[in-house]
C-alpha positions, 0 to 999 in steps of 0.5 A: 090395661090395668092402672099400673101400666097407665100410670107408667105411660102417663109419667113418661109422657109428662116427662117427655112433654117437660123435656120438649118444653125445656129444650124449646125454652132454652133454645129460644133464649139462646138464639136471642141472648148471645151476650147472656150465653157468653157471660152466664153460660160459656164463661160461667155455668159451663165451666162448673159443669165441665171441670168435674166431667174433665176430672172424672174422665182423666182417670180413664185412658179410653173414651168414656163417650164412645162407650156411652154412645155404644150402650145408648145405641144398643138400648135404642135398638133393643127398644125398637125391636121390642116395639116392633115385636109388641106391635106385630106379635102382641097386637099393640100391647106394651108398644106404647111404653117402648116408643115413649122410652125411645123418645125419652132417651133421645130427649134426655140426651138432647137436654144433657147435651145442651146443658153440658156443652151445646149452648156454646153454639150460641155464644158471641162470635169469636171476632167479637171475643178477640175484638177483631170484628172490624178488621178489614182484610184484602188480597194483599193481607192474604198474600202477606199472611201466606208468605209469613206462614210458609217462612215460619213453617220452613223455619220451625221444620228446620229447628225440628230436623236439627234437634233430637225429638226422641221424646215425641210420641203419641202419649206425649202429645195427648198429655201435653197439648193442653199446656198451650192453653195454659199459656194462652190463659196468661194473655186471655183470662176468659180461656179455661186453662184446666188440664185436659187429656186427649184420648185416641178413638177406638174407632179410628179406622172408621174416622180414617175411612170417612176423612175425619181427624177427631171428635169432641164428645160432651158426655164426659167432656172428652177431646178425642183424636184419630190415632192413625193420622200422621204424628206431625198433624196430631198436636194441631188436631188435638188442640182443635178438639180441646178448643171444643172442650173449652167451649168453642163450638164452631169449627172455624173457631176451634181451628183458630183457637187450636192454632193459637194454643199451639202458637203459645205452646213452649214446644216447637213440635206443636208450633210446627204442626199448627203452622203447617196446617194453617199454611194449607188453609190460607194457601187454599184460600190464596189459590182460589183468588190468585193461582200464580201468586199461590204457586210463586209463594208455594215454591218457597216451601222447603223439601222437608215441609213438602215431604210432610205434606205429601205424607199427609196427602198419601195417608188420606188417599190410602184410607178415605173410602168415598161412600163412608166419607159421603155419609159421614159428611152428610151426618156432620153437616146436618148436625152442624146446621142444627146447632147454629152453624148454618154453613155446615162443613163448609164452615171449616174454611172460614178459619182463613179470615180469622187468621188474617184478621188476627195476624193484621191486628197483631195477635199473631206476630 
């Protein structure tokens, strides 16, 4: 091996070692400095990184993140093929560089992910942020909140059924969801109110088969949504993904923030989408605690609301493929647990507790 390849190998090796040390260092700091992450990163550095990325991606109607992932996977696959070729055919010649490049790409993407968004996984608990950590909730609170959600969902659905909604289409939802966060910012100034355009996923069929409604891709700070889901579900899903884009990493936090954004939204269609979704979350929790009480209150749901619920259930029953869902769940569960969310995908159900506390504290009336 001449000196030039040796220099290249050592250069990539040194860069990889630096990236490993960098990631270990920032994770050690993050895990032990929640307040620092909240105040310096989530409410500071992250916003300075996030806003230019949002500005760039707003000029594209398609997901730049999906394309970035596709290109990255092609490059990694090509390097793996070249590594195997060098190892088997060339008897090891040039195989070192290709494997070091693979490691470099993975480490670079990890470093970028942590700086561009990932450190939000270590910010303060949302109960602390909204000062509801010490609010105790009981079964009576669960009953009261579920009854409230059923009544409000019925009321909002009646409003929608009695008004022309010709202006509601996917484009309207994708371009107007962020406005709930503008109103939310009036009450809570630490919530970023900058404009966000939600984008439909090009691989929506895969997401439908796996049972997922959307994803946040941090490469260009993009909130992406499965465009195949029933339209009445989209405002809440879009608000959930924008919550991630605003720096709320935990799934239950994003559900809670998504609800609040719709709650503050001027459009009743957005409010209905969120109330209907939260009604299901809280109702499922009540069912686990008291079957009869759940059935009693659920009987109050209007026929129109029930039709929407049936449509959503039928959609997922039609599209979910069990094996695809199982694989996607395992991948997502592993990712969440690796990013300071120890409950993994079970984490989604904790939004009920957040809602009960916020409702009892008067944040939601």
